[in-house]
N, CA, C and O atoms as a Maestro MAE file, in Angstrom:
{
 s_m_m2io_version
 :::
 2.0.0
}

f_m_ct {
 s_m_title
 :::
 protein
 m_atom[296] {
  # First column is atom index #
  i_m_mmod_type
  r_m_x_coord
  r_m_y_coord
  r_m_z_coord
  i_m_residue_number
  s_m_chain_name
  s_m_pdb_residue_name
  s_m_pdb_atom_name
  i_m_atomic_number
  :::
  1 25 3.851 -68.468 -123.117 1 A "MET " " N  " 7
  2 3 3.622 -67.912 -124.528 1 A "MET " " CA " 6
  3 2 4.872 -68.300 -125.272 1 A "MET " " C  " 6
  4 15 6.033 -68.194 -124.877 1 A "MET " " O  " 8
  5 25 4.381 -68.822 -126.550 2 A "SER " " N  " 7
  6 3 5.503 -69.371 -127.565 2 A "SER " " CA " 6
  7 2 6.188 -68.053 -128.072 2 A "SER " " C  " 6
  8 15 5.753 -66.918 -127.879 2 A "SER " " O  " 8
  9 25 7.362 -68.398 -128.772 3 A "THR " " N  " 7
  10 3 8.223 -67.368 -129.514 3 A "THR " " CA " 6
  11 2 7.414 -66.802 -130.442 3 A "THR " " C  " 6
  12 15 7.536 -65.581 -130.542 3 A "THR " " O  " 8
  13 25 6.525 -67.395 -131.240 4 A "ASP " " N  " 7
  14 3 5.790 -66.764 -132.317 4 A "ASP " " CA " 6
  15 2 4.749 -65.796 -131.765 4 A "ASP " " C  " 6
  16 15 4.515 -64.728 -132.331 4 A "ASP " " O  " 8
  17 25 4.115 -66.190 -130.629 5 A "GLU " " N  " 7
  18 3 3.226 -65.183 -129.996 5 A "GLU " " CA " 6
  19 2 3.887 -63.928 -129.388 5 A "GLU " " C  " 6
  20 15 3.332 -62.831 -129.333 5 A "GLU " " O  " 8
  21 25 5.189 -64.213 -128.913 6 A "GLN " " N  " 7
  22 3 5.908 -63.043 -128.371 6 A "GLN " " CA " 6
  23 2 6.283 -62.113 -129.455 6 A "GLN " " C  " 6
  24 15 6.260 -60.906 -129.217 6 A "GLN " " O  " 8
  25 25 6.635 -62.561 -130.658 7 A "LYS " " N  " 7
  26 3 6.931 -61.745 -131.786 7 A "LYS " " CA " 6
  27 2 5.721 -60.867 -132.282 7 A "LYS " " C  " 6
  28 15 5.876 -59.753 -132.781 7 A "LYS " " O  " 8
  29 25 4.549 -61.453 -132.103 8 A "THR " " N  " 7
  30 3 3.401 -60.658 -132.617 8 A "THR " " CA " 6
  31 2 2.681 -59.926 -131.584 8 A "THR " " C  " 6
  32 15 1.597 -59.409 -131.856 8 A "THR " " O  " 8
  33 25 3.232 -59.834 -130.329 9 A "VAL " " N  " 7
  34 3 2.433 -59.128 -129.280 9 A "VAL " " CA " 6
  35 2 2.393 -57.583 -129.651 9 A "VAL " " C  " 6
  36 15 1.306 -57.007 -129.704 9 A "VAL " " O  " 8
  37 25 3.482 -56.972 -129.887 10 A "GLY " " N  " 7
  38 3 3.462 -55.574 -130.140 10 A "GLY " " CA " 6
  39 2 3.370 -55.136 -131.661 10 A "GLY " " C  " 6
  40 15 3.489 -53.969 -132.033 10 A "GLY " " O  " 8
  41 25 3.151 -56.187 -132.468 11 A "LYS " " N  " 7
  42 3 3.161 -55.834 -134.004 11 A "LYS " " CA " 6
  43 2 1.969 -55.379 -134.424 11 A "LYS " " C  " 6
  44 15 0.930 -55.869 -133.980 11 A "LYS " " O  " 8
  45 25 1.969 -54.360 -135.358 12 A "LYS " " N  " 7
  46 3 0.592 -53.822 -135.893 12 A "LYS " " CA " 6
  47 2 0.079 -54.753 -136.865 12 A "LYS " " C  " 6
  48 15 0.864 -55.531 -137.407 12 A "LYS " " O  " 8
  49 25 -1.164 -54.764 -137.151 13 A "PHE " " N  " 7
  50 3 -1.902 -55.567 -138.040 13 A "PHE " " CA " 6
  51 2 -1.687 -55.018 -139.452 13 A "PHE " " C  " 6
  52 15 -1.877 -53.848 -139.785 13 A "PHE " " O  " 8
  53 25 -1.233 -56.093 -140.302 14 A "SER " " N  " 7
  54 3 -1.011 -55.676 -141.755 14 A "SER " " CA " 6
  55 2 -1.966 -56.574 -142.703 14 A "SER " " C  " 6
  56 15 -1.792 -57.787 -142.819 14 A "SER " " O  " 8
  57 25 -2.844 -55.968 -143.275 15 A "PHE " " N  " 7
  58 3 -3.789 -56.764 -144.231 15 A "PHE " " CA " 6
  59 2 -3.138 -57.546 -145.208 15 A "PHE " " C  " 6
  60 15 -3.504 -58.699 -145.439 15 A "PHE " " O  " 8
  61 25 -2.089 -56.943 -145.869 16 A "ALA " " N  " 7
  62 3 -1.357 -57.755 -146.784 16 A "ALA " " CA " 6
  63 2 -0.649 -58.949 -146.363 16 A "ALA " " C  " 6
  64 15 -0.659 -59.956 -147.072 16 A "ALA " " O  " 8
  65 25 0.046 -58.895 -145.111 17 A "GLU " " N  " 7
  66 3 0.580 -59.907 -144.524 17 A "GLU " " CA " 6
  67 2 -0.470 -61.064 -144.171 17 A "GLU " " C  " 6
  68 15 -0.230 -62.256 -144.361 17 A "GLU " " O  " 8
  69 25 -1.690 -60.555 -143.620 18 A "PHE " " N  " 7
  70 3 -2.674 -61.560 -143.406 18 A "PHE " " CA " 6
  71 2 -3.070 -62.425 -144.539 18 A "PHE " " C  " 6
  72 15 -3.262 -63.636 -144.435 18 A "PHE " " O  " 8
  73 25 -3.193 -61.664 -145.740 19 A "VAL " " N  " 7
  74 3 -3.602 -62.311 -146.989 19 A "VAL " " CA " 6
  75 2 -2.569 -63.222 -147.387 19 A "VAL " " C  " 6
  76 15 -2.915 -64.287 -147.898 19 A "VAL " " O  " 8
  77 25 -1.341 -62.962 -147.227 20 A "ARG " " N  " 7
  78 3 -0.129 -63.798 -147.683 20 A "ARG " " CA " 6
  79 2 -0.156 -65.088 -146.757 20 A "ARG " " C  " 6
  80 15 -0.005 -66.206 -147.249 20 A "ARG " " O  " 8
  81 25 -0.339 -64.906 -145.507 21 A "GLU " " N  " 7
  82 3 -0.334 -65.918 -144.633 21 A "GLU " " CA " 6
  83 2 -1.735 -66.791 -144.850 21 A "GLU " " C  " 6
  84 15 -1.698 -68.003 -144.639 21 A "GLU " " O  " 8
  85 25 -2.761 -66.260 -145.203 22 A "ALA " " N  " 7
  86 3 -3.947 -67.018 -145.413 22 A "ALA " " CA " 6
  87 2 -3.722 -67.800 -146.760 22 A "ALA " " C  " 6
  88 15 -4.006 -68.996 -146.827 22 A "ALA " " O  " 8
  89 25 -3.249 -67.164 -147.747 23 A "ARG " " N  " 7
  90 3 -2.973 -68.140 -149.026 23 A "ARG " " CA " 6
  91 2 -1.983 -69.145 -148.676 23 A "ARG " " C  " 6
  92 15 -2.100 -70.250 -149.204 23 A "ARG " " O  " 8
  93 25 -1.094 -68.947 -147.924 24 A "ALA " " N  " 7
  94 3 -0.029 -70.065 -147.537 24 A "ALA " " CA " 6
  95 2 -0.761 -71.204 -146.882 24 A "ALA " " C  " 6
  96 15 -0.530 -72.375 -147.186 24 A "ALA " " O  " 8
  97 25 -1.662 -70.839 -145.965 25 A "GLU " " N  " 7
  98 3 -2.416 -71.925 -145.227 25 A "GLU " " CA " 6
  99 2 -3.388 -72.616 -146.096 25 A "GLU " " C  " 6
  100 15 -3.625 -73.808 -145.899 25 A "GLU " " O  " 8
  101 25 -3.939 -71.992 -146.992 26 A "ILE " " N  " 7
  102 3 -4.916 -72.511 -148.031 26 A "ILE " " CA " 6
  103 2 -4.209 -73.579 -148.889 26 A "ILE " " C  " 6
  104 15 -4.718 -74.662 -149.180 26 A "ILE " " O  " 8
  105 25 -2.967 -73.158 -149.270 27 A "ALA " " N  " 7
  106 3 -2.100 -74.028 -150.028 27 A "ALA " " CA " 6
  107 2 -1.780 -75.286 -149.393 27 A "ALA " " C  " 6
  108 15 -1.462 -76.244 -150.097 27 A "ALA " " O  " 8
  109 25 -1.833 -75.387 -148.072 28 A "LYS " " N  " 7
  110 3 -1.432 -76.573 -147.313 28 A "LYS " " CA " 6
  111 2 -2.643 -77.611 -147.452 28 A "LYS " " C  " 6
  112 15 -2.365 -78.805 -147.340 28 A "LYS " " O  " 8
  113 25 -3.869 -77.261 -147.671 29 A "ILE " " N  " 7
  114 3 -5.151 -77.965 -147.643 29 A "ILE " " CA " 6
  115 2 -4.971 -79.171 -148.719 29 A "ILE " " C  " 6
  116 15 -4.447 -79.000 -149.820 29 A "ILE " " O  " 8
  117 25 -5.460 -80.371 -148.266 30 A "THR " " N  " 7
  118 3 -5.537 -81.483 -149.207 30 A "THR " " CA " 6
  119 2 -7.033 -81.739 -149.449 30 A "THR " " C  " 6
  120 15 -7.706 -82.264 -148.562 30 A "THR " " O  " 8
  121 25 -7.568 -81.383 -150.624 31 A "TRP " " N  " 7
  122 3 -8.892 -81.347 -150.951 31 A "TRP " " CA " 6
  123 2 -9.380 -82.747 -151.386 31 A "TRP " " C  " 6
  124 15 -8.700 -83.348 -152.218 31 A "TRP " " O  " 8
  125 25 -10.431 -83.282 -150.923 32 A "PRO " " N  " 7
  126 3 -10.872 -84.686 -151.308 32 A "PRO " " CA " 6
  127 2 -11.102 -84.687 -152.756 32 A "PRO " " C  " 6
  128 15 -11.369 -83.666 -153.391 32 A "PRO " " O  " 8
  129 25 -10.985 -85.915 -153.285 33 A "THR " " N  " 7
  130 3 -11.340 -86.141 -154.802 33 A "THR " " CA " 6
  131 2 -12.868 -86.120 -154.923 33 A "THR " " C  " 6
  132 15 -13.571 -86.028 -153.917 33 A "THR " " O  " 8
  133 25 -13.341 -86.201 -156.067 34 A "ARG " " N  " 7
  134 3 -14.742 -86.295 -156.409 34 A "ARG " " CA " 6
  135 2 -15.212 -87.544 -155.797 34 A "ARG " " C  " 6
  136 15 -16.199 -87.534 -155.061 34 A "ARG " " O  " 8
  137 25 -14.550 -88.639 -156.063 35 A "LYS " " N  " 7
  138 3 -14.891 -90.012 -155.699 35 A "LYS " " CA " 6
  139 2 -15.051 -90.141 -154.070 35 A "LYS " " C  " 6
  140 15 -15.935 -90.813 -153.538 35 A "LYS " " O  " 8
  141 25 -14.136 -89.452 -153.423 36 A "GLU " " N  " 7
  142 3 -14.166 -89.520 -151.927 36 A "GLU " " CA " 6
  143 2 -15.384 -88.683 -151.443 36 A "GLU " " C  " 6
  144 15 -16.055 -89.032 -150.471 36 A "GLU " " O  " 8
  145 25 -15.617 -87.657 -152.105 37 A "THR " " N  " 7
  146 3 -16.773 -86.770 -151.633 37 A "THR " " CA " 6
  147 2 -18.089 -87.509 -151.878 37 A "THR " " C  " 6
  148 15 -19.016 -87.490 -151.069 37 A "THR " " O  " 8
  149 25 -18.113 -88.205 -153.125 38 A "VAL " " N  " 7
  150 3 -19.416 -88.877 -153.337 38 A "VAL " " CA " 6
  151 2 -19.607 -90.049 -152.418 38 A "VAL " " C  " 6
  152 15 -20.732 -90.219 -151.950 38 A "VAL " " O  " 8
  153 25 -18.571 -90.934 -152.085 39 A "THR " " N  " 7
  154 3 -18.536 -91.805 -151.249 39 A "THR " " CA " 6
  155 2 -18.997 -91.521 -149.804 39 A "THR " " C  " 6
  156 15 -19.816 -92.182 -149.166 39 A "THR " " O  " 8
  157 25 -18.343 -90.445 -149.408 40 A "THR " " N  " 7
  158 3 -18.678 -89.891 -147.990 40 A "THR " " CA " 6
  159 2 -20.063 -89.520 -147.878 40 A "THR " " C  " 6
  160 15 -20.728 -89.851 -146.897 40 A "THR " " O  " 8
  161 25 -20.567 -88.799 -148.906 41 A "THR " " N  " 7
  162 3 -22.002 -88.277 -148.952 41 A "THR " " CA " 6
  163 2 -22.902 -89.450 -148.894 41 A "THR " " C  " 6
  164 15 -23.890 -89.430 -148.161 41 A "THR " " O  " 8
  165 25 -22.597 -90.514 -149.661 42 A "VAL " " N  " 7
  166 3 -23.580 -91.663 -149.751 42 A "VAL " " CA " 6
  167 2 -23.614 -92.394 -148.388 42 A "VAL " " C  " 6
  168 15 -24.630 -92.874 -147.884 42 A "VAL " " O  " 8
  169 25 -22.342 -92.416 -147.847 43 A "MET " " N  " 7
  170 3 -22.314 -93.159 -146.437 43 A "MET " " CA " 6
  171 2 -23.115 -92.292 -145.457 43 A "MET " " C  " 6
  172 15 -23.891 -92.836 -144.671 43 A "MET " " O  " 8
  173 25 -22.955 -90.987 -145.476 44 A "VAL " " N  " 7
  174 3 -23.760 -90.135 -144.454 44 A "VAL " " CA " 6
  175 2 -25.334 -90.266 -144.741 44 A "VAL " " C  " 6
  176 15 -26.127 -90.356 -143.804 44 A "VAL " " O  " 8
  177 25 -25.706 -90.272 -145.936 45 A "ILE " " N  " 7
  178 3 -27.097 -90.454 -146.206 45 A "ILE " " CA " 6
  179 2 -27.637 -91.857 -145.730 45 A "ILE " " C  " 6
  180 15 -28.742 -92.008 -145.209 45 A "ILE " " O  " 8
  181 25 -26.738 -92.856 -145.966 46 A "ALA " " N  " 7
  182 3 -27.185 -94.148 -145.603 46 A "ALA " " CA " 6
  183 2 -27.198 -94.296 -144.069 46 A "ALA " " C  " 6
  184 15 -28.125 -94.918 -143.550 46 A "ALA " " O  " 8
  185 25 -26.250 -93.774 -143.339 47 A "MET " " N  " 7
  186 3 -26.362 -93.884 -141.807 47 A "MET " " CA " 6
  187 2 -27.445 -93.062 -141.307 47 A "MET " " C  " 6
  188 15 -28.033 -93.428 -140.289 47 A "MET " " O  " 8
  189 25 -27.804 -91.916 -141.944 48 A "ALA " " N  " 7
  190 3 -28.904 -91.097 -141.576 48 A "ALA " " CA " 6
  191 2 -30.200 -91.892 -141.538 48 A "ALA " " C  " 6
  192 15 -30.950 -91.869 -140.563 48 A "ALA " " O  " 8
  193 25 -30.457 -92.676 -142.765 49 A "LEU " " N  " 7
  194 3 -31.600 -93.427 -143.060 49 A "LEU " " CA " 6
  195 2 -31.659 -94.661 -142.071 49 A "LEU " " C  " 6
  196 15 -32.712 -95.046 -141.565 49 A "LEU " " O  " 8
  197 25 -30.420 -95.247 -141.845 50 A "ILE " " N  " 7
  198 3 -30.484 -96.519 -140.880 50 A "ILE " " CA " 6
  199 2 -30.797 -95.977 -139.407 50 A "ILE " " C  " 6
  200 15 -31.628 -96.542 -138.695 50 A "ILE " " O  " 8
  201 25 -30.127 -94.916 -139.019 51 A "THR " " N  " 7
  202 3 -30.486 -94.285 -137.735 51 A "THR " " CA " 6
  203 2 -31.876 -93.910 -137.484 51 A "THR " " C  " 6
  204 15 -32.452 -94.137 -136.421 51 A "THR " " O  " 8
  205 25 -32.460 -93.258 -138.620 52 A "GLY " " N  " 7
  206 3 -33.855 -92.945 -138.633 52 A "GLY " " CA " 6
  207 2 -34.853 -94.008 -138.443 52 A "GLY " " C  " 6
  208 15 -35.836 -93.874 -137.714 52 A "GLY " " O  " 8
  209 25 -34.559 -95.146 -139.166 53 A "ALA " " N  " 7
  210 3 -35.314 -96.430 -139.196 53 A "ALA " " CA " 6
  211 2 -35.261 -97.021 -137.875 53 A "ALA " " C  " 6
  212 15 -36.281 -97.479 -137.361 53 A "ALA " " O  " 8
  213 25 -34.075 -97.042 -137.262 54 A "PHE " " N  " 7
  214 3 -33.914 -97.685 -135.932 54 A "PHE " " CA " 6
  215 2 -34.805 -96.914 -134.793 54 A "PHE " " C  " 6
  216 15 -35.558 -97.459 -133.986 54 A "PHE " " O  " 8
  217 25 -34.543 -95.542 -134.920 55 A "PHE " " N  " 7
  218 3 -35.249 -94.809 -133.853 55 A "PHE " " CA " 6
  219 2 -36.836 -94.856 -134.109 55 A "PHE " " C  " 6
  220 15 -37.610 -94.831 -133.152 55 A "PHE " " O  " 8
  221 25 -37.267 -94.922 -135.365 56 A "PHE " " N  " 7
  222 3 -38.718 -94.998 -135.646 56 A "PHE " " CA " 6
  223 2 -39.182 -96.263 -134.973 56 A "PHE " " C  " 6
  224 15 -40.164 -96.280 -134.232 56 A "PHE " " O  " 8
  225 25 -38.399 -97.392 -135.269 57 A "GLY " " N  " 7
  226 3 -38.811 -98.695 -134.786 57 A "GLY " " CA " 6
  227 2 -38.919 -98.663 -133.259 57 A "GLY " " C  " 6
  228 15 -39.949 -99.039 -132.701 57 A "GLY " " O  " 8
  229 25 -37.854 -98.214 -132.585 58 A "ILE " " N  " 7
  230 3 -37.809 -98.067 -131.172 58 A "ILE " " CA " 6
  231 2 -39.016 -97.243 -130.661 58 A "ILE " " C  " 6
  232 15 -39.672 -97.698 -129.723 58 A "ILE " " O  " 8
  233 25 -39.345 -96.069 -131.218 59 A "ASP " " N  " 7
  234 3 -40.392 -95.265 -130.835 59 A "ASP " " CA " 6
  235 2 -41.793 -95.909 -131.016 59 A "ASP " " C  " 6
  236 15 -42.673 -95.779 -130.164 59 A "ASP " " O  " 8
  237 25 -41.951 -96.580 -132.120 60 A "THR " " N  " 7
  238 3 -43.133 -97.401 -132.284 60 A "THR " " CA " 6
  239 2 -43.467 -98.440 -131.469 60 A "THR " " C  " 6
  240 15 -44.607 -98.681 -131.072 60 A "THR " " O  " 8
  241 25 -42.307 -99.167 -131.173 61 A "ALA " " N  " 7
  242 3 -42.523 -100.240 -130.260 61 A "ALA " " CA " 6
  243 2 -42.830 -99.749 -128.764 61 A "ALA " " C  " 6
  244 15 -43.716 -100.290 -128.104 61 A "ALA " " O  " 8
  245 25 -42.124 -98.793 -128.310 62 A "LEU " " N  " 7
  246 3 -42.232 -98.319 -126.888 62 A "LEU " " CA " 6
  247 2 -43.604 -97.599 -126.886 62 A "LEU " " C  " 6
  248 15 -44.312 -97.714 -125.886 62 A "LEU " " O  " 8
  249 25 -44.014 -96.879 -127.921 63 A "GLY " " N  " 7
  250 3 -45.341 -96.285 -127.946 63 A "GLY " " CA " 6
  251 2 -46.410 -97.355 -127.788 63 A "GLY " " C  " 6
  252 15 -47.316 -97.214 -126.967 63 A "GLY " " O  " 8
  253 25 -46.311 -98.385 -128.543 64 A "PHE " " N  " 7
  254 3 -47.311 -99.447 -128.443 64 A "PHE " " CA " 6
  255 2 -47.315 -100.201 -127.138 64 A "PHE " " C  " 6
  256 15 -48.390 -100.577 -126.672 64 A "PHE " " O  " 8
  257 25 -46.107 -100.459 -126.481 65 A "ALA " " N  " 7
  258 3 -45.915 -101.046 -125.254 65 A "ALA " " CA " 6
  259 2 -46.560 -100.194 -124.295 65 A "ALA " " C  " 6
  260 15 -47.384 -100.702 -123.534 65 A "ALA " " O  " 8
  261 25 -46.288 -98.916 -124.223 66 A "ILE " " N  " 7
  262 3 -46.946 -97.965 -123.267 66 A "ILE " " CA " 6
  263 2 -48.407 -97.799 -123.330 66 A "ILE " " C  " 6
  264 15 -49.093 -97.646 -122.320 66 A "ILE " " O  " 8
  265 25 -48.910 -97.832 -124.615 67 A "SER " " N  " 7
  266 3 -50.287 -97.744 -124.775 67 A "SER " " CA " 6
  267 2 -51.053 -99.014 -124.233 67 A "SER " " C  " 6
  268 15 -52.151 -98.938 -123.680 67 A "SER " " O  " 8
  269 25 -50.416 -100.094 -124.431 68 A "ARG " " N  " 7
  270 3 -50.993 -101.424 -123.856 68 A "ARG " " CA " 6
  271 2 -50.994 -101.299 -122.341 68 A "ARG " " C  " 6
  272 15 -51.985 -101.586 -121.668 68 A "ARG " " O  " 8
  273 25 -49.806 -100.844 -121.809 69 A "ILE " " N  " 7
  274 3 -49.689 -100.982 -120.361 69 A "ILE " " CA " 6
  275 2 -50.694 -99.965 -119.644 69 A "ILE " " C  " 6
  276 15 -51.180 -100.237 -118.547 69 A "ILE " " O  " 8
  277 25 -50.968 -98.817 -120.301 70 A "LEU " " N  " 7
  278 3 -51.871 -97.828 -119.791 70 A "LEU " " CA " 6
  279 2 -53.303 -98.093 -120.301 70 A "LEU " " C  " 6
  280 15 -54.211 -97.362 -119.906 70 A "LEU " " O  " 8
  281 25 -53.521 -98.991 -121.064 71 A "GLY " " N  " 7
  282 3 -54.864 -99.393 -121.528 71 A "GLY " " CA " 6
  283 2 -55.461 -98.392 -122.530 71 A "GLY " " C  " 6
  284 15 -56.682 -98.296 -122.648 71 A "GLY " " O  " 8
  285 25 -54.624 -97.658 -123.241 72 A "MET " " N  " 7
  286 3 -55.094 -96.682 -124.187 72 A "MET " " CA " 6
  287 2 -54.984 -97.370 -125.628 72 A "MET " " C  " 6
  288 15 -53.988 -97.216 -126.335 72 A "MET " " O  " 8
  289 25 -55.965 -98.055 -125.963 73 A "ASN " " N  " 7
  290 3 -56.025 -98.702 -127.296 73 A "ASN " " CA " 6
  291 2 -56.543 -97.753 -128.256 73 A "ASN " " C  " 6
  292 15 -57.676 -97.284 -128.149 73 A "ASN " " O  " 8
  293 25 -55.647 -97.422 -129.303 74 A "SER " " N  " 7
  294 3 -56.179 -96.553 -130.314 74 A "SER " " CA " 6
  295 2 -55.980 -97.210 -131.694 74 A "SER " " C  " 6
  296 15 -56.365 -96.635 -132.712 74 A "SER " " O  " 8
  :::
 }
 m_bond[295] {
  # First column is bond index #
  i_m_from
  i_m_to
  i_m_order
  :::
  1 1 2 1
  2 2 3 1
  3 3 4 2
  4 3 5 1
  5 5 6 1
  6 6 7 1
  7 7 8 2
  8 7 9 1
  9 9 10 1
  10 10 11 1
  11 11 12 2
  12 11 13 1
  13 13 14 1
  14 14 15 1
  15 15 16 2
  16 15 17 1
  17 17 18 1
  18 18 19 1
  19 19 20 2
  20 19 21 1
  21 21 22 1
  22 22 23 1
  23 23 24 2
  24 23 25 1
  25 25 26 1
  26 26 27 1
  27 27 28 2
  28 27 29 1
  29 29 30 1
  30 30 31 1
  31 31 32 2
  32 31 33 1
  33 33 34 1
  34 34 35 1
  35 35 36 2
  36 35 37 1
  37 37 38 1
  38 38 39 1
  39 39 40 2
  40 39 41 1
  41 41 42 1
  42 42 43 1
  43 43 44 2
  44 43 45 1
  45 45 46 1
  46 46 47 1
  47 47 48 2
  48 47 49 1
  49 49 50 1
  50 50 51 1
  51 51 52 2
  52 51 53 1
  53 53 54 1
  54 54 55 1
  55 55 56 2
  56 55 57 1
  57 57 58 1
  58 58 59 1
  59 59 60 2
  60 59 61 1
  61 61 62 1
  62 62 63 1
  63 63 64 2
  64 63 65 1
  65 65 66 1
  66 66 67 1
  67 67 68 2
  68 67 69 1
  69 69 70 1
  70 70 71 1
  71 71 72 2
  72 71 73 1
  73 73 74 1
  74 74 75 1
  75 75 76 2
  76 75 77 1
  77 77 78 1
  78 78 79 1
  79 79 80 2
  80 79 81 1
  81 81 82 1
  82 82 83 1
  83 83 84 2
  84 83 85 1
  85 85 86 1
  86 86 87 1
  87 87 88 2
  88 87 89 1
  89 89 90 1
  90 90 91 1
  91 91 92 2
  92 91 93 1
  93 93 94 1
  94 94 95 1
  95 95 96 2
  96 95 97 1
  97 97 98 1
  98 98 99 1
  99 99 100 2
  100 99 101 1
  101 101 102 1
  102 102 103 1
  103 103 104 2
  104 103 105 1
  105 105 106 1
  106 106 107 1
  107 107 108 2
  108 107 109 1
  109 109 110 1
  110 110 111 1
  111 111 112 2
  112 111 113 1
  113 113 114 1
  114 114 115 1
  115 115 116 2
  116 115 117 1
  117 117 118 1
  118 118 119 1
  119 119 120 2
  120 119 121 1
  121 121 122 1
  122 122 123 1
  123 123 124 2
  124 123 125 1
  125 125 126 1
  126 126 127 1
  127 127 128 2
  128 127 129 1
  129 129 130 1
  130 130 131 1
  131 131 132 2
  132 131 133 1
  133 133 134 1
  134 134 135 1
  135 135 136 2
  136 135 137 1
  137 137 138 1
  138 138 139 1
  139 139 140 2
  140 139 141 1
  141 141 142 1
  142 142 143 1
  143 143 144 2
  144 143 145 1
  145 145 146 1
  146 146 147 1
  147 147 148 2
  148 147 149 1
  149 149 150 1
  150 150 151 1
  151 151 152 2
  152 151 153 1
  153 153 154 1
  154 154 155 1
  155 155 156 2
  156 155 157 1
  157 157 158 1
  158 158 159 1
  159 159 160 2
  160 159 161 1
  161 161 162 1
  162 162 163 1
  163 163 164 2
  164 163 165 1
  165 165 166 1
  166 166 167 1
  167 167 168 2
  168 167 169 1
  169 169 170 1
  170 170 171 1
  171 171 172 2
  172 171 173 1
  173 173 174 1
  174 174 175 1
  175 175 176 2
  176 175 177 1
  177 177 178 1
  178 178 179 1
  179 179 180 2
  180 179 181 1
  181 181 182 1
  182 182 183 1
  183 183 184 2
  184 183 185 1
  185 185 186 1
  186 186 187 1
  187 187 188 2
  188 187 189 1
  189 189 190 1
  190 190 191 1
  191 191 192 2
  192 191 193 1
  193 193 194 1
  194 194 195 1
  195 195 196 2
  196 195 197 1
  197 197 198 1
  198 198 199 1
  199 199 200 2
  200 199 201 1
  201 201 202 1
  202 202 203 1
  203 203 204 2
  204 203 205 1
  205 205 206 1
  206 206 207 1
  207 207 208 2
  208 207 209 1
  209 209 210 1
  210 210 211 1
  211 211 212 2
  212 211 213 1
  213 213 214 1
  214 214 215 1
  215 215 216 2
  216 215 217 1
  217 217 218 1
  218 218 219 1
  219 219 220 2
  220 219 221 1
  221 221 222 1
  222 222 223 1
  223 223 224 2
  224 223 225 1
  225 225 226 1
  226 226 227 1
  227 227 228 2
  228 227 229 1
  229 229 230 1
  230 230 231 1
  231 231 232 2
  232 231 233 1
  233 233 234 1
  234 234 235 1
  235 235 236 2
  236 235 237 1
  237 237 238 1
  238 238 239 1
  239 239 240 2
  240 239 241 1
  241 241 242 1
  242 242 243 1
  243 243 244 2
  244 243 245 1
  245 245 246 1
  246 246 247 1
  247 247 248 2
  248 247 249 1
  249 249 250 1
  250 250 251 1
  251 251 252 2
  252 251 253 1
  253 253 254 1
  254 254 255 1
  255 255 256 2
  256 255 257 1
  257 257 258 1
  258 258 259 1
  259 259 260 2
  260 259 261 1
  261 261 262 1
  262 262 263 1
  263 263 264 2
  264 263 265 1
  265 265 266 1
  266 266 267 1
  267 267 268 2
  268 267 269 1
  269 269 270 1
  270 270 271 1
  271 271 272 2
  272 271 273 1
  273 273 274 1
  274 274 275 1
  275 275 276 2
  276 275 277 1
  277 277 278 1
  278 278 279 1
  279 279 280 2
  280 279 281 1
  281 281 282 1
  282 282 283 1
  283 283 284 2
  284 283 285 1
  285 285 286 1
  286 286 287 1
  287 287 288 2
  288 287 289 1
  289 289 290 1
  290 290 291 1
  291 291 292 2
  292 291 293 1
  293 293 294 1
  294 294 295 1
  295 295 296 2
  :::
 }
}
């Protein structure tokens, strides 16, 4: 158990202290810029489309191959 944990073991909950600590932690956050957010969003959408197209192609190819092997021409 660390010293910070030992200090808080018998301590009562204080809502005001919780709010102060939460605000201090929120102040440490580095928020992304608008450009970073847009770039990341575009990259995620592009990767999702590429992945979807890849798996669609694999699924179509395997479906065709299995239907040919089993003789189920549709």
